[in-house]
C-alpha positions in Angstrom: 42.6 -24.9 72.6 41.2 -27.3 69.9 43.8 -29.7 68.4 45.0 -29.5 64.8 44.1 -33.1 63.9 40.8 -34.5 62.7 42.3 -38.0 62.4 46.1 -38.7 62.6 45.5 -42.2 61.3 45.0 -40.7 57.8 48.7 -39.9 57.7 50.0 -43.3 58.7 51.1 -46.2 56.5 48.2 -48.3 57.8 45.6 -46.1 56.0 44.7 -46.8 52.4 42.6 -44.0 50.8 39.6 -44.9 48.7 41.2 -42.8 45.9 44.8 -42.5 45.0 45.7 -39.3 43.0 48.0 -40.0 40.1 47.8 -43.7 40.4 44.3 -44.3 38.9 45.8 -45.8 35.7 47.9 -48.3 37.7 44.8 -49.4 39.7 42.8 -49.7 36.5 45.6 -51.7 34.8 45.5 -54.3 37.5 41.7 -54.4 37.4 41.7 -54.9 33.6 44.6 -57.5 33.8 42.7 -59.7 36.3 39.0 -58.9 35.4 38.6 -61.8 32.9 39.3 -64.3 35.6 36.0 -63.5 37.3 34.0 -64.6 34.3 35.0 -68.3 34.6 37.0 -68.4 37.8 37.1 -72.3 38.1 38.7 -72.4 34.7 41.0 -69.4 35.1 44.7 -70.1 35.3 47.2 -68.2 37.5 48.3 -64.7 36.3 51.3 -62.9 37.7 52.4 -59.3 37.5 55.3 -57.4 39.0 55.1 -53.9 40.5 58.5 -52.1 40.6 59.1 -48.7 42.0 61.2 -46.6 44.4 60.3 -46.1 48.1 57.1 -44.1 48.7 55.9 -44.3 45.0 52.5 -45.8 45.9 53.1 -49.5 45.1 51.6 -51.0 48.3 48.6 -48.6 48.3 47.8 -49.4 44.7 47.9 -53.1 45.3 45.7 -52.9 48.4 43.2 -50.5 46.9 43.0 -52.8 43.8 42.4 -55.8 46.1 39.6 -54.1 48.0 37.9 -53.0 44.7 38.4 -56.4 43.1 36.9 -58.2 46.1 33.8 -55.9 45.7 33.6 -56.7 42.0 33.8 -60.4 42.7 30.9 -60.1 45.2 28.8 -58.4 42.6 29.5 -61.4 40.3 28.8 -63.9 43.1 32.4 -65.1 43.2 33.8 -65.7 46.7 37.3 -64.1 46.4 39.8 -62.8 48.9 42.7 -60.5 48.3 45.6 -61.4 50.6 48.3 -58.9 51.2 51.5 -60.2 52.8 54.5 -58.0 53.6 57.5 -60.3 53.6 59.3 -58.0 56.0 56.7 -59.1 58.6 56.0 -62.7 57.7 58.9 -63.9 55.6 61.3 -65.5 58.0 60.8 -68.9 56.4 58.5 -70.7 54.0 56.7 -72.5 56.8 56.0 -69.3 58.7 54.9 -67.6 55.5 52.5 -70.3 54.4 51.0 -70.7 57.9 50.2 -67.0 57.8 48.7 -67.3 54.3 46.4 -70.2 55.6 45.4 -68.2 58.6 44.2 -65.4 56.3 42.4 -67.7 53.8 41.5 -71.0 55.5 42.0 -71.0 59.3 39.9 -74.3 59.3 42.9 -76.2 57.8 45.7 -74.4 59.8 48.2 -76.8 61.3 51.6 -76.4 62.9 52.5 -80.0 62.1 52.5 -79.7 58.3 55.5 -79.0 56.2 55.5 -76.0 53.8 54.4 -78.0 50.7 51.7 -79.8 52.7 50.3 -76.5 53.8 49.9 -75.4 50.2 48.4 -78.7 49.2 45.7 -78.4 51.9 45.1 -74.8 51.1 44.5 -75.5 47.4 42.3 -78.5 48.3 40.2 -76.3 50.6 39.8 -73.6 48.0 38.7 -76.1 45.3 36.2 -77.9 47.6 34.7 -74.6 48.8 34.8 -72.8 45.4 36.8 -70.0 46.9 39.4 -67.9 45.1 42.5 -65.9 46.0 44.5 -63.1 44.6 47.8 -62.8 46.5 50.2 -59.9 46.9 53.8 -60.4 48.1 55.3 -57.1 49.1 59.1 -56.5 49.6 60.2 -59.5 47.6 63.6 -57.9 47.0 64.1 -57.7 50.8 63.0 -61.3 51.2 65.4 -62.7 48.7 68.3 -60.6 50.0 67.5 -61.5 53.6 66.8 -65.2 53.3 68.9 -66.1 50.2 66.0 -68.4 49.4 63.9 -68.1 46.2 61.9 -71.4 46.7 58.6 -69.6 47.4 58.6 -68.3 43.8 59.2 -71.8 42.5 56.3 -73.0 44.7 54.0 -70.3 43.4 54.8 -71.3 39.8 53.8 -74.9 40.7 50.5 -74.1 42.3 48.7 -75.7 39.3 50.7 -78.9 39.5 49.7 -79.9 43.1 46.9 -82.2 41.8 47.1 -82.7 38.1 49.5 -80.8 35.8 47.6 -77.9 34.2 44.7 -78.0 36.6 43.6 -74.7 38.1 44.6 -73.9 41.7 41.9 -71.3 42.5 44.7 -68.8 42.9 43.6 -66.3 40.2 46.7 -64.1 40.5 49.8 -63.1 42.3 51.3 -59.6 42.5 55.0 -59.3 43.3 56.1 -55.9 44.7 59.8 -54.8 44.8 61.7 -51.5 45.1 63.9 -52.2 42.1 65.3 -54.9 39.8 68.6 -55.5 41.6 67.3 -58.7 43.1 67.1 -60.2 39.6 70.8 -60.9 39.9 70.2 -63.2 42.8 67.7 -65.4 40.9 68.3 -68.1 38.3 66.5 -67.9 35.0 63.8 -70.4 35.9 62.9 -68.6 39.1 63.0 -65.2 37.4 60.5 -66.4 34.8 58.1 -67.5 37.5 57.6 -63.9 38.4 56.1 -63.3 35.0 57.0 -60.9 32.2 54.4 -58.2 32.9 56.0 -55.4 34.9 54.2 -52.3 36.1 56.8 -49.6 36.6 56.1 -46.8 39.2 57.9 -43.5 38.7 58.6 -41.2 41.7 56.0 -38.6 42.4 56.7 -35.1 41.1 56.3 -31.8 43.0 52.9 -31.1 41.5 51.7 -34.7 42.1 52.8 -34.5 45.7 50.8 -31.3 46.2 47.7 -33.0 44.9 48.3 -36.1 47.2 49.0 -34.0 50.3 46.1 -31.7 49.7 43.8 -34.7 49.6 45.3 -36.3 52.8 45.3 -33.0 54.7 41.6 -32.6 54.2 41.1 -36.0 55.9 43.7 -35.6 58.6 43.6 -31.9 59.7 40.9 -29.4 60.6 40.5 -26.6 58.1 43.4 -24.1 58.2 45.7 -26.3 60.4 47.9 -27.2 57.5 47.7 -24.3 55.0 48.6 -24.5 51.3 52.0 -22.9 51.9 52.9 -25.8 54.2 51.7 -28.4 51.7 53.9 -26.7 49.0 56.8 -26.5 51.4 56.7 -30.2 52.2 56.2 -31.1 48.6 59.2 -29.0 47.7 61.4 -30.8 50.3 60.1 -34.2 49.3 60.4 -33.9 45.5 64.1 -33.1 45.6 67.2 -35.3 46.4 67.8 -37.2 48.6 64.1 -38.0 49.1 63.0 -38.0 45.4 59.2 -38.1 45.6 58.8 -40.4 48.7 55.2 -39.7 49.7 55.7 -41.7 53.0 58.3 -39.2 54.1 56.1 -36.3 53.1 53.3 -37.7 55.3 55.7 -38.2 58.2 56.7 -34.5 57.9 53.1 -33.4 58.1 52.3 -35.7 61.0 55.4 -34.7 63.1 55.0 -31.0 62.2 51.4 -31.1 63.3 52.4 -32.8 66.5 55.0 -30.2 67.2 52.7 -27.2 66.4 50.0 -28.7 68.6 52.5 -29.2 71.5 53.7 -25.6 71.2 50.2 -24.3 71.3 49.8 -23.1 67.7 46.5 -23.4 65.8 48.3 -24.2 62.5 51.6 -25.6 61.2 54.3 -23.0 60.5 57.3 -23.4 58.1 59.5 -23.3 61.2 57.8 -26.4 62.5 58.5 -28.3 59.3 62.2 -27.1 59.4 62.6 -28.4 62.9 61.1 -31.8 62.0 63.4 -32.0 58.9 66.3 -31.5 61.3 65.4 -34.5 63.4 64.1 -37.0 60.8 65.6 -38.5 57.7 63.9 -40.4 54.8 66.1 -43.5 55.5 63.8 -44.4 58.5 60.2 -43.5 58.1 57.2 -44.3 60.3 56.3 -47.2 58.0 59.8 -48.7 58.4 59.4 -48.7 62.2 55.9 -50.0 62.1 57.0 -53.1 60.1 60.0 -53.9 62.4 59.8 -57.1 64.5 60.0 -56.4 68.2 63.5 -57.8 68.5 64.7 -55.6 65.7 63.2 -52.6 67.5 65.1 -53.5 70.7 68.4 -53.8 68.8 67.9 -50.6 66.8 66.9 -48.7 70.0 70.1 -50.1 71.7 72.2 -48.9 68.8 70.5 -45.4 68.9 71.0 -45.1 72.7 74.6 -46.2 72.3 75.5 -43.8 69.5 73.7 -41.0 71.4 75.8 -41.7 74.6 79.2 -42.2 73.0 78.6 -39.4 70.5 80.1 -41.3 67.7 78.6 -42.4 64.3 79.6 -46.0 64.8 79.6 -48.7 67.6 81.1 -52.1 68.0 79.2 -55.3 68.0 80.3 -56.0 71.6 79.0 -52.6 72.7 75.6 -53.2 71.0 75.3 -56.6 72.8 75.9 -54.9 76.2 73.3 -52.2 75.5 70.8 -54.8 74.4 71.2 -56.6 77.7 70.7 -53.4 79.7 67.6 -52.5 77.6 66.0 -55.9 77.9 66.5 -55.7 81.7 65.1 -52.2 81.8 62.0 -53.1 79.8 61.6 -56.4 81.6 61.9 -58.4 78.4 63.5 -61.8 77.8 67.3 -61.4 77.2 68.4 -61.9 73.7 71.3 -64.2 72.9 74.3 -63.4 70.7 72.9 -65.1 67.6 69.6 -63.3 68.0 71.3 -59.9 68.2 73.5 -60.6 65.2 70.5 -61.8 63.2 68.6 -58.6 64.0 71.6 -56.4 63.0 71.8 -58.3 59.7 68.1 -57.9 59.2 68.3 -54.1 59.9 71.1 -54.0 57.4 68.9 -55.8 54.8 66.2 -53.2 55.4 68.7 -50.4 54.7 68.3 -49.1 58.2 71.7 -50.1 59.7 75.1 -49.7 58.0 77.8 -52.4 58.7 81.3 -51.3 57.8 82.8 -54.0 60.1 82.1 -55.7 63.4 83.6 -52.6 65.1 81.8 -50.0 62.9 78.0 -50.4 62.9 75.8 -47.3 62.5 72.6 -45.8 61.2 72.4 -45.7 57.4 72.4 -42.4 55.5 72.4 -40.0 58.4 74.9 -37.1 58.2 77.2 -36.8 61.2 76.0 -33.3 61.9 72.4 -34.4 62.0 72.9 -37.6 63.9 72.4 -36.3 67.5 68.9 -34.9 67.0 67.9 -37.7 64.7 68.8 -40.3 67.3 66.9 -38.4 70.0 63.8 -38.5 67.9 64.3 -42.1 66.8 64.6 -43.3 70.4 61.3 -41.6 71.3 59.5 -43.3 68.4 61.0 -46.7 69.2 60.4 -46.5 72.9 56.7 -45.6 72.4 56.3 -48.6 70.2 58.1 -51.0 72.6 56.4 -49.7 75.8 53.0 -50.0 74.0 53.7 -53.6 73.1 55.0 -54.8 76.4 
C-alpha cells in the first residue's frame, strides 16, 4: 500500500515554513524594528531585542523566518547581509567555541584555532568592515546557556561590539535577537549585563486550541497525503496539546502527528485513527520532544540512553550515579565508542538536568524529568528507540 507521508521532514524541528499562522505580527515586528538599518547600514548602530515565550510557542521559527526574509530584503537593496542563528545548546560550551562557530558561519577566511575569544571578535568585525558585509545574529536558549555555564560574559562582549576599534564606531552587526523560555534567568545577571540585552521584549503567548488547529492543518497539507490525517485527528491532537501539562506546545503536537502517522503506516492503515494518537500519547511525554533529542550532543545522548536502559531494567524511577557510570561503560563498548570518564559522565548529567530532561534528587536518585511512574515503562522503551536510531546513525 501507499505510505501516509508526503514528506516527514515537514513535521520536524529542522523545517521552517514560509508562513507561520498566528505569528505574522511577530515576524512583521522584527522586520519593522530592523528595517531602517538597511537604509544606511554602514552608519547603523547595533539594535537588540528579546523574544520570551514558553516551549513550542514559535520563537525559533519566527526568528529564522524573519532572518530569511530580511536577507532577501537586504539583497534587493544591494546590502550584503547574513542572518546567523546559533542555538546555545549546541554551540555554547564556552565563549571560544561559540565565537569560532560564529566566524565559521560568517567569515571562514579569518577562522583560527589560535586566537582568544576577544581576538576572534576583533578579526570578525575587521573582516565585516573591510568587506562591507553585515550581520544580524540570533542567540537561542540564552536562559539555558546562563544556567549551564554560569557565565554571562558573551552578553557583555556583545554590548561592546562597537568599542573594538573606536568608541561609538559601528561594528557592522546590525542587530542581535536573544531568545529565552522565560525571565527566570534575569535573577542570575547583574544590572549591567541585563541592560545589555536591551529593553525591547517580544512576548510570545502559548498557542490556543483554535490556533493549533490552523497550524496543524497547514503542516498536515505539506507532510501527509490527502485523507491520511483527517480533521478529527487534527482536532484531537490540538485538544490534547492545548491543555495542561502541554499548554500549547506546537512541537509536541507535531511529534504526535509524526509518531501517530508512523504507527498507522506500520500497522497497515491508510489514515491515522484516534487510537493511534492515544497509543503515542501513552509512550511519549512533552518533557522530551524530537527537537530536544535532535539538539543533544552525542555524549549527552549516550548518558541519557544509559539512564533509560538502566531504569527500564531495574524497573525503578531513579538510579544511582554509580549505576549510570556502569551502564555508560557497557553502552560505549557495545556501540564501539570511546569510553567516557567520570567527569564527562557527570558533566552530561548536569547538562541534561539544565535542559530539564533529567531530574537529580541526589547522587543516588537520578531519573527522567516529569514522567509519571505508571507511564515510565512505555516511555523509556520509546525513548531508547529514538536515541539508539540517532546514535547508530551517527557512528
